[in-house]
C-alpha positions in Angstrom: -5.3 -20.8 -4.6 -7.1 -17.7 -5.9 -9.7 -17.6 -3.2 -7.1 -17.9 -0.4 -5.0 -15.2 -2.1 -8.1 -12.9 -2.4 -8.8 -13.4 1.3 -5.2 -12.2 2.0 -5.8 -9.2 -0.2 -9.0 -8.4 1.7 -7.3 -8.9 5.1 -4.2 -6.7 4.2 -5.6 -4.1 1.8 -9.2 -3.4 2.8 -8.5 0.2 3.6 -7.0 0.7 0.2 -9.8 -1.2 -1.5 -12.3 1.1 0.2 -10.4 4.2 -0.7 -9.3 5.2 2.8 -5.6 4.7 2.1 -3.3 5.3 -1.0 -1.7 1.9 -0.8 -1.1 -1.3 1.1 1.7 -3.8 1.1 2.0 -7.4 2.3 4.3 -10.4 1.9 3.2 -13.6 0.0 5.0 -16.8 -0.7 3.3 -18.4 -3.6 3.6 -22.2 -4.0 2.8 -22.4 -7.7 4.5 -19.3 -9.2 3.3 -19.6 -12.8 -0.3 -19.9 -11.6 0.2 -17.1 -9.2 1.4 -14.7 -11.9 -1.7 -15.5 -14.0 -3.9 -14.8 -10.9 -2.1 -11.6 -10.2 -2.4 -10.3 -13.8 -6.0 -11.3 -13.9 -6.7 -9.4 -10.6 -4.8 -6.4 -11.7 -6.9 -6.1 -14.9 -10.1 -6.4 -12.9 -9.0 -4.0 -10.2 -7.8 -1.5 -12.8 -11.4 -1.1 -14.0 -12.3 0.1 -10.4 -9.4 2.5 -9.9 -7.1 0.1 -8.0 -3.8 -1.5 -9.2 -2.0 -4.5 -7.9 1.6 -5.4 -8.6 4.4 -7.6 -7.2 7.8 -6.8 -6.0 10.2 -9.7 -6.3 12.1 -10.3 -3.1 14.8 -12.7 -2.1 14.1 -16.3 -0.9 10.8 -16.7 -2.8 8.9 -14.0 -0.9 6.9 -11.6 -3.0 5.7 -8.2 -1.8 2.2 -7.4 -3.1 1.5 -3.7 -3.5 -2.1 -2.6 -3.9 -2.6 1.1 -4.6 -4.9 3.7 -5.9 -3.3 5.7 -8.8 -5.6 8.8 -8.2 -4.5 9.0 -4.6 -0.9 8.7 -5.5 -1.4 11.5 -8.1 -3.0 13.6 -5.4 0.0 12.9 -3.1 2.3 14.0 -5.9 0.4 17.4 -6.1 1.4 18.2 -2.5 4.3 20.6 -2.5 6.0 19.3 0.7 5.7 15.6 -0.5 7.0 16.5 -3.9 10.0 18.3 -2.4 10.7 15.3 -0.1 10.4 12.7 -2.9 12.3 14.9 -5.4 15.2 15.1 -2.9 15.3 11.3 -2.9 15.5 11.1 -6.7 11.8 10.5 -7.6 10.6 11.8 -10.9 7.7 13.8 -9.3 6.8 15.6 -12.6 6.3 12.4 -14.5 3.1 11.1 -12.8 2.2 8.2 -10.6 3.4 5.4 -12.9 7.0 6.7 -13.1 7.0 7.2 -9.3 5.6 3.8 -8.5 8.2 2.3 -10.9 10.9 4.2 -9.1 9.7 2.9 -5.7 9.4 -0.7 -6.9 12.9 -0.6 -8.5 14.4 0.6 -5.2 12.6 -2.1 -3.3 13.7 -4.8 -5.7 17.4 -3.6 -5.7 17.7 -3.3 -1.9 17.0 -5.8 0.8 15.6 -3.0 3.0 12.5 -0.9 2.6 13.0 2.7 1.6 11.4 4.8 4.3 9.5 6.9 1.8 7.4 3.8 1.1 5.2 5.1 4.0 4.1 8.0 1.8 2.8 5.5 -0.8 1.0 3.7 1.9 -0.8 6.8 3.0 1.3 7.7 6.1 1.6 11.4 6.9 4.8 13.1 5.8 5.5 14.2 9.4 5.5 10.6 10.6 7.8 9.4 7.7 10.3 12.2 8.3 10.0 11.7 12.1 10.8 8.1 11.7 13.9 8.9 9.6 15.1 11.7 11.9 14.6 9.6 15.0 15.8 6.3 13.5 12.5 4.7 14.5 12.7 5.7 18.2 10.9 8.4 20.2 7.5 8.0 18.6 4.4 9.0 20.4 2.2 6.1 19.2 2.8 2.8 17.5 0.1 1.2 15.5 0.1 0.5 11.8 3.1 2.9 11.6 5.2 4.8 14.1 3.5 8.2 14.8 5.5 11.3 15.6 2.9 13.9 15.0 -0.9 14.1 15.7 -1.3 10.8 17.7 -5.0 11.3 18.2 -5.6 11.7 14.4 -3.5 8.6 13.8 -5.4 6.6 16.5 -8.6 7.5 14.7 -7.1 6.3 11.4 -6.0 3.0 13.0 -9.5 2.4 14.3 -11.0 3.2 10.9 -8.7 0.8 9.2 -9.4 -1.9 11.7 -13.2 -1.5 11.4 -12.8 -1.5 7.6 -10.8 -4.7 7.7 -13.4 -6.4 10.0 -16.3 -5.3 7.8 -14.6 -6.4 4.5 -13.6 -9.8 5.9 -17.2 -10.4 7.1 -18.6 -9.4 3.7 -16.0 -11.7 2.1 -17.0 -14.6 4.4 -20.6 -14.0 3.4 -19.8 -14.5 -0.2 -18.9 -11.1 -1.7 -15.9 -11.2 -4.0 -12.9 -9.0 -3.6 -14.1 -7.0 -6.6 -17.4 -6.3 -5.0 -15.6 -4.9 -2.0 -13.7 -2.3 -4.0 -15.0 1.3 -3.8 -14.8 2.4 -7.5 -13.6 5.9 -8.2 
């Protein structure tokens, strides 16, 4: 189970593991939940030593959202005045550091069956694209890739290409025997 789960982590979170993105999120439906929690806790301890955290958001119908993030990148995000104002307006405790803000996000995700749009910020999406998505209700974007782009489509296309190359490289390294821990860029 652990190796298959690690492969999913590499597939879905390689850009975060390598430090290109603040966070990544994917859905997982574990078959043996007790074993899964042990694996998740073990990975979180190991990832933490390299500047990456992993946590689970409990969703309905047995699905779990796995959130992998870089605390230092979230802290840097919280230092940006525009992002702070936006998140503060949504009730985030922006003066309390990344842990309080991640906890606030996870609580919102667990309590609602929908994804809060500000999640995009924690995944490393530009503020202009998050606010553009909200203002346009998901329509009228200039480019659609890993997210819907409303501003700077060329820059977004470059990011999409970078993330794709990163995923392919990491998956190839994993296939050749590197562990998920070896793939993490430590900060």
